[in-house]
C-alpha positions in Angstrom: 27.6 11.0 18.2 26.0 12.4 21.4 24.9 9.9 24.0 21.2 10.9 23.7 21.1 10.4 19.9 19.5 7.3 18.6 21.6 4.7 17.0 20.2 1.9 14.8 22.0 -0.8 13.0 20.2 -2.3 10.0 20.5 -5.3 7.7 18.9 -5.3 4.2 17.6 -8.6 2.9 17.4 -8.6 -0.9 19.8 -6.7 -3.2 17.8 -6.7 -6.4 16.1 -3.5 -7.6 15.1 -1.9 -4.3 17.7 -3.2 -1.9 20.5 -0.9 -3.0 18.2 2.1 -2.8 17.2 1.2 0.8 20.9 0.9 1.7 21.7 4.3 0.2 18.8 6.1 1.9 19.3 4.5 5.4 23.1 5.3 5.2 22.2 9.0 4.6 20.3 9.2 7.9 22.1 10.4 11.0 22.6 7.7 13.7 21.9 4.8 11.3 24.4 2.2 10.2 23.7 -0.3 7.4 25.9 -3.2 8.4 24.6 -6.2 6.4 23.3 -6.9 2.9 21.9 -10.4 2.3 21.3 -12.0 -1.1 21.5 -15.4 -2.6 23.0 -14.0 -5.8 26.8 -13.6 -5.6 26.8 -11.0 -8.4 24.3 -8.8 -6.5 26.4 -9.1 -3.3 29.5 -8.1 -5.3 27.5 -5.2 -6.8 26.4 -3.6 -3.5 29.9 -4.2 -2.1 31.3 -2.1 -4.9 28.8 0.7 -4.2 29.2 1.0 -0.4 32.1 0.5 2.0 31.9 -0.9 5.5 29.1 -3.3 4.3 29.1 -7.0 5.2 27.5 -9.3 2.7 26.3 -12.8 3.0 23.9 -15.4 1.4 22.9 -16.6 4.9 20.1 -14.7 6.6 20.9 -16.4 9.9 24.4 -15.0 9.9 23.0 -11.5 9.8 20.1 -12.2 12.3 22.6 -13.7 14.8 24.4 -10.4 14.9 23.2 -8.9 18.2 24.2 -5.4 17.0 21.5 -5.5 14.3 18.3 -4.0 15.6 16.2 -3.8 12.4 16.0 -5.4 9.0 14.5 -4.4 5.6 12.9 -7.1 3.6 13.1 -6.4 -0.2 12.6 -9.8 -1.6 9.8 -11.4 -3.8 6.4 -11.3 -2.3 6.1 -15.1 -1.9 9.1 -15.0 0.5 7.9 -12.2 2.7 6.2 -14.3 5.3 9.0 -16.7 6.0 11.7 -14.1 6.1 9.8 -11.6 8.2 8.8 -14.2 10.7 12.4 -15.3 11.1 13.5 -11.8 11.6 10.7 -11.0 14.1 11.4 -14.2 16.1 15.0 -13.0 16.2 13.8 -9.8 17.9 14.4 -7.5 15.0 12.2 -4.6 13.9 11.0 -5.2 10.3 10.3 -2.9 7.3 8.8 -5.2 4.6 8.2 -4.2 1.1 4.6 -4.3 0.0 2.5 -6.3 0.1 3.2 -7.8 3.5 2.2 -11.3 2.5 0.2 -13.3 0.0 -2.6 -13.9 2.4 -4.3 -12.1 5.3 -3.7 -15.2 7.4 0.1 -14.7 6.9 -0.2 -11.1 7.8 -2.2 -11.9 11.0 0.5 -14.3 12.2 3.2 -11.7 11.5 1.3 -9.0 13.4 0.6 -11.2 16.4 4.2 -12.5 16.6 5.6 -8.9 16.3 3.3 -7.8 19.1 4.4 -10.8 21.3 8.1 -10.0 20.7 7.6 -6.3 21.2 9.0 -5.3 17.8 7.8 -2.9 15.1 6.3 -4.3 11.9 6.1 -1.7 9.1 5.0 -2.2 5.5 6.7 -0.2 2.8 3.8 1.4 1.1 6.2 4.0 -0.3 3.7 6.1 -2.2 2.3 7.3 1.2 5.6 9.3 1.4 5.2 10.8 -2.1 5.0 14.6 -2.0 2.0 14.6 -4.4 0.0 12.0 -2.4 0.7 13.9 0.8 -0.7 17.0 -0.9 -3.8 15.2 -1.8 -4.2 14.1 1.8 -3.8 17.8 2.9 -6.5 18.9 0.4 -8.9 16.3 1.8 -8.0 17.1 5.4 -8.6 20.8 5.0 -11.8 20.2 3.0 -10.4 22.1 0.0 -12.1 19.7 -2.4 -15.3 19.6 -0.4 -17.1 16.3 0.1 -15.3 13.6 -1.9 -17.5 12.0 -4.6 -15.2 9.4 -6.2 -11.6 8.7 -7.2 -9.9 6.8 -10.0 -6.4 5.5 -10.5 -4.5 4.2 -13.5 -1.2 2.4 -13.1 0.1 0.7 -16.3 3.3 -0.1 -18.1 4.8 -2.6 -20.5 6.4 -4.8 -17.8 8.0 -5.7 -15.6 6.1 -8.9 -15.8 5.9 -11.0 -12.6 5.2 -14.7 -12.2 4.7 -15.0 -8.4 1.8 -12.6 -8.1 -0.7 -11.0 -10.5 -0.9 -7.4 -11.6 -3.4 -6.7 -8.8 -1.0 -7.8 -6.0 1.9 -6.2 -7.8 0.4 -2.8 -8.8 -3.0 -2.2 -7.3 -1.5 -2.7 -3.8 0.0 0.8 -4.3 -3.3 2.4 -5.1 -5.3 0.6 -2.5 -2.9 1.8 0.2 -3.1 5.3 -1.2 -6.9 5.4 -1.2 -7.1 3.8 2.3 -4.7 6.6 3.4 -6.6 9.4 1.8 -10.0 8.3 3.0 -8.9 7.0 6.4 -10.6 3.7 5.9 -10.4 0.3 4.2 -13.0 -0.4 1.6 -16.2 -2.2 2.6 -16.7 -4.0 -0.7 -14.8 -4.7 -3.9 -15.6 -6.1 -7.3 -13.1 -6.8 -10.1 -12.5 -8.4 -13.5 -9.2 -9.3 -15.1 -7.6 -11.6 -17.6 -4.3 -13.5 -17.9 -3.1 -13.0 -21.5 0.5 -13.9 -21.1 0.6 -16.6 -18.4 -2.2 -18.9 -17.4 -3.6 -18.0 -13.9 -1.6 -14.8 -13.5 -3.8 -11.8 -14.5 -1.8 -9.1 -16.3 -4.7 -6.6 -16.5 -7.2 -5.9 -13.8 -10.1 -3.5 -13.4 -11.2 -2.9 -9.8 -14.1 -1.0 -8.1 -13.7 -0.2 -4.4 -16.7 0.9 -2.3 -15.8 3.0 0.8 -17.9 4.4 3.6 -20.0 7.5 3.0 -20.9 6.5 -0.6 -17.4 6.9 -1.8 -16.3 4.8 -4.7 -12.8 4.4 -6.3 -11.8 2.7 -9.6 -8.4 1.2 -10.3 -6.9 0.0 -13.6 -3.7 -1.9 -13.5 -1.7 -3.6 -16.2 1.9 -4.6 -17.1 0.7 -5.2 -20.7 0.2 -1.6 -21.8 2.3 0.6 -24.2 2.2 3.6 -21.9 3.7 4.1 -18.4 1.0 5.8 -16.4 0.8 6.7 -12.7 -2.3 8.8 -12.4 -5.0 9.5 -9.8 -8.1 11.7 -10.1 -10.1 13.0 -7.0 -13.5 14.6 -7.6 -15.2 16.6 -4.8 -18.3 18.8 -4.7 -16.1 21.9 -4.6 -13.0 21.2 -6.6 -11.2 18.4 -8.3 -7.5 17.4 -8.3 -5.2 15.1 -10.2 -1.9 13.5 -9.4 0.5 12.6 -12.2 3.7 11.1 -10.9 5.3 11.3 -14.3 4.4 14.9 -15.1 7.2 17.3 -15.8 5.2 20.5 -15.1 3.9 19.4 -11.6 2.6 16.3 -10.0 -0.6 17.9 -8.5 -3.1 20.0 -10.5 -6.2 21.5 -8.7 -9.2 22.4 -10.8 -11.7 24.9 -9.5 -14.4 23.2 -11.3 -17.7 21.6 -10.4 -21.4 21.4 -11.0 -23.9 24.0 -9.8 -27.7 23.9 -9.5 -29.6 26.8 -11.0 -33.4 27.0 -10.8 -35.6 27.1 -13.8 -37.3 30.4 -13.9 -40.6 29.0 -15.3 -40.8 26.0 -12.9 -40.7 26.1 -9.1 -38.5 23.5 -7.4 -36.6 22.3 -10.5 -33.0 22.9 -11.3 -30.5 23.0 -14.1 -27.2 21.2 -13.5 -24.5 23.4 -15.0 -20.8 23.0 -15.3 -18.8 25.6 -13.4 -15.3 26.6 -14.8 -12.6 28.2 -12.6 -8.9 28.5 -12.2 -6.4 25.7 -12.6 -3.6 25.7 -10.0 -0.3 23.7 -9.8 0.9 23.9 -6.2 4.6 23.7 -5.3 5.5 20.5 -3.5 8.2 19.7 -1.1 10.6 17.6 -3.1 12.3 14.7 -1.3 12.8 11.1 -2.4 9.8 9.1 -1.0 12.1 6.2 0.0 14.2 8.5 2.2 11.0 9.8 3.9 10.0 6.2 4.4 13.4 5.3 5.9 13.2 8.2 8.3 9.6 7.2 9.3 10.8 3.7 10.1 13.5 4.9 12.4 10.9 7.2 14.1 8.4 4.3 14.3 11.0 2.2 16.1 11.5 5.0 18.7 7.7 5.5 19.1 7.0 1.7 18.8 4.2 2.4 16.3 4.2 2.5 12.5 0.7 4.1 12.4 -0.4 4.4 8.7 2.2 1.9 7.6 1.7 -0.6 10.4 1.2 -4.3 9.9 -2.5 -3.8 10.5 -2.8 -1.4 7.7 -0.8 -3.8 5.5 -3.2 -6.5 6.4 -6.1 -4.4 5.1 -4.4 -4.0 1.8 -3.8 -7.8 1.5 -7.3 -8.6 2.6 -8.6 -6.3 -0.1 -6.3 -8.0 -2.7 -7.7 -11.4 -1.6 -11.2 -10.1 -2.1 -10.2 -8.8 -5.6 -9.0 -12.2 -6.5 -12.2 -13.8 -5.1 -14.3 -11.4 -7.1 -12.4 -12.2 -10.3 -12.9 -15.9 -9.7 -16.7 -15.3 -9.3 -17.0 -13.3 -12.5 -17.0 -9.8 -10.9 -19.3 -10.5 -8.0 -19.0 -7.9 -5.2 -17.1 -9.2 -2.1 -17.4 -7.7 1.3 -14.2 -6.5 3.1 -13.6 -5.7 6.8 -11.2 -3.3 8.4 -8.5 -4.9 10.6 -10.1 -3.9 13.9 -13.5 -5.3 12.9 -11.8 -8.5 11.7 -10.0 -8.8 15.1 -13.3 -8.4 17.0 -14.8 -11.1 14.8 -11.8 -13.4 15.4 -12.2 -12.9 19.2 -15.9 -13.7 19.0 -15.3 -16.8 16.9 -12.6 -17.9 19.3 -14.9 -17.5 22.3 -17.7 -19.5 20.5 -15.2 -22.2 19.5 -14.0 -22.5 23.1 -17.6 -22.7 24.3 -18.1 -25.8 22.1 -20.7 -24.2 19.9 -20.2 -25.3 16.2 -19.9 -22.5 13.7 -19.3 -22.1 10.0 -17.1 -19.5 8.4 -17.8 -19.5 4.6 -17.1 -16.8 2.2 -19.0 -13.6 2.5 -20.8 -11.9 -0.4 -21.9 -8.3 -0.6 -25.7 -7.8 -0.9 -25.0 -5.3 -3.6 -24.5 -7.8 -6.4 -23.9 -6.2 -9.8 -26.8 -6.5 -12.3 -26.3 -8.6 -15.3 -26.5 -6.7 -18.6 -29.5 -7.4 -20.8 
């Protein structure tokens, strides 16, 4: 290796479903060595050892974190453990790539972000679908105004299992689509409403229906469930010029662009009135650049370490997803009431103001916020 080439040594924490895939993809990158794999399960450690040579395994996270040659870690463990493991790694001075969602509360995420900033390390969240070729194509279509002004979007993410017991279907599945919509629209939602039900395990919703309100009168709907006979990963984007769909499981092509819309034609017998007519056009399936999203994500993490900024996958963007998930849970508890959501920068500004007020000795309250746009009860 040349002296000017980057060299990064990585440890992977968690060798369940995703851990071995992270090991494989990072090992394929030039200048990257995966030195450690950590897991409590001896069978999983034996499994990854049989797949990859020159890989140290342990059930002790501290053993890996005490290795000064390790500069970064990947956390691929259950969501409930993310905060504790990430915090330990950050305090050890390691850059962190954490599987989504970053934590189970926005407070946990704030603490991780602040500590990472204090220690001067990169905190990145593994919202892997932001590296999917189809999602990148949708971003391109919006950026170049090919669809025109976006009207609305919808997403469906269902399957029969895998069923979780540490988080509900919203935290497990909708976190993907929230991160995708935030990426596509360049903003966190300003309000959410949701309803769901726990059919299999009390208190853990296995089906959730969500409405997100974004700036500029954009709305997005999300349906998630791990209690469905069909495996579906599908997004629809509707603009005033064209429409597009993403089907991650399609064999013919993930992205389909429809040159369809609605046109206004005047009545000939009435001035100022219009027909709204459907316009039919061509259907296009563009060719996408095929590369495993996890490999794109791994490369992005290495670049983020060099640039000291994880941009669209930063801890701040991960906080916005978790804050939205909190609001979804709050809305479900309140029977579908709309709940306001703030972007990270606005929340930080509010935190600073509240801190100044607190230091000045002025009492303040900080109760839950409700959106003014409460849904109307049906007759």
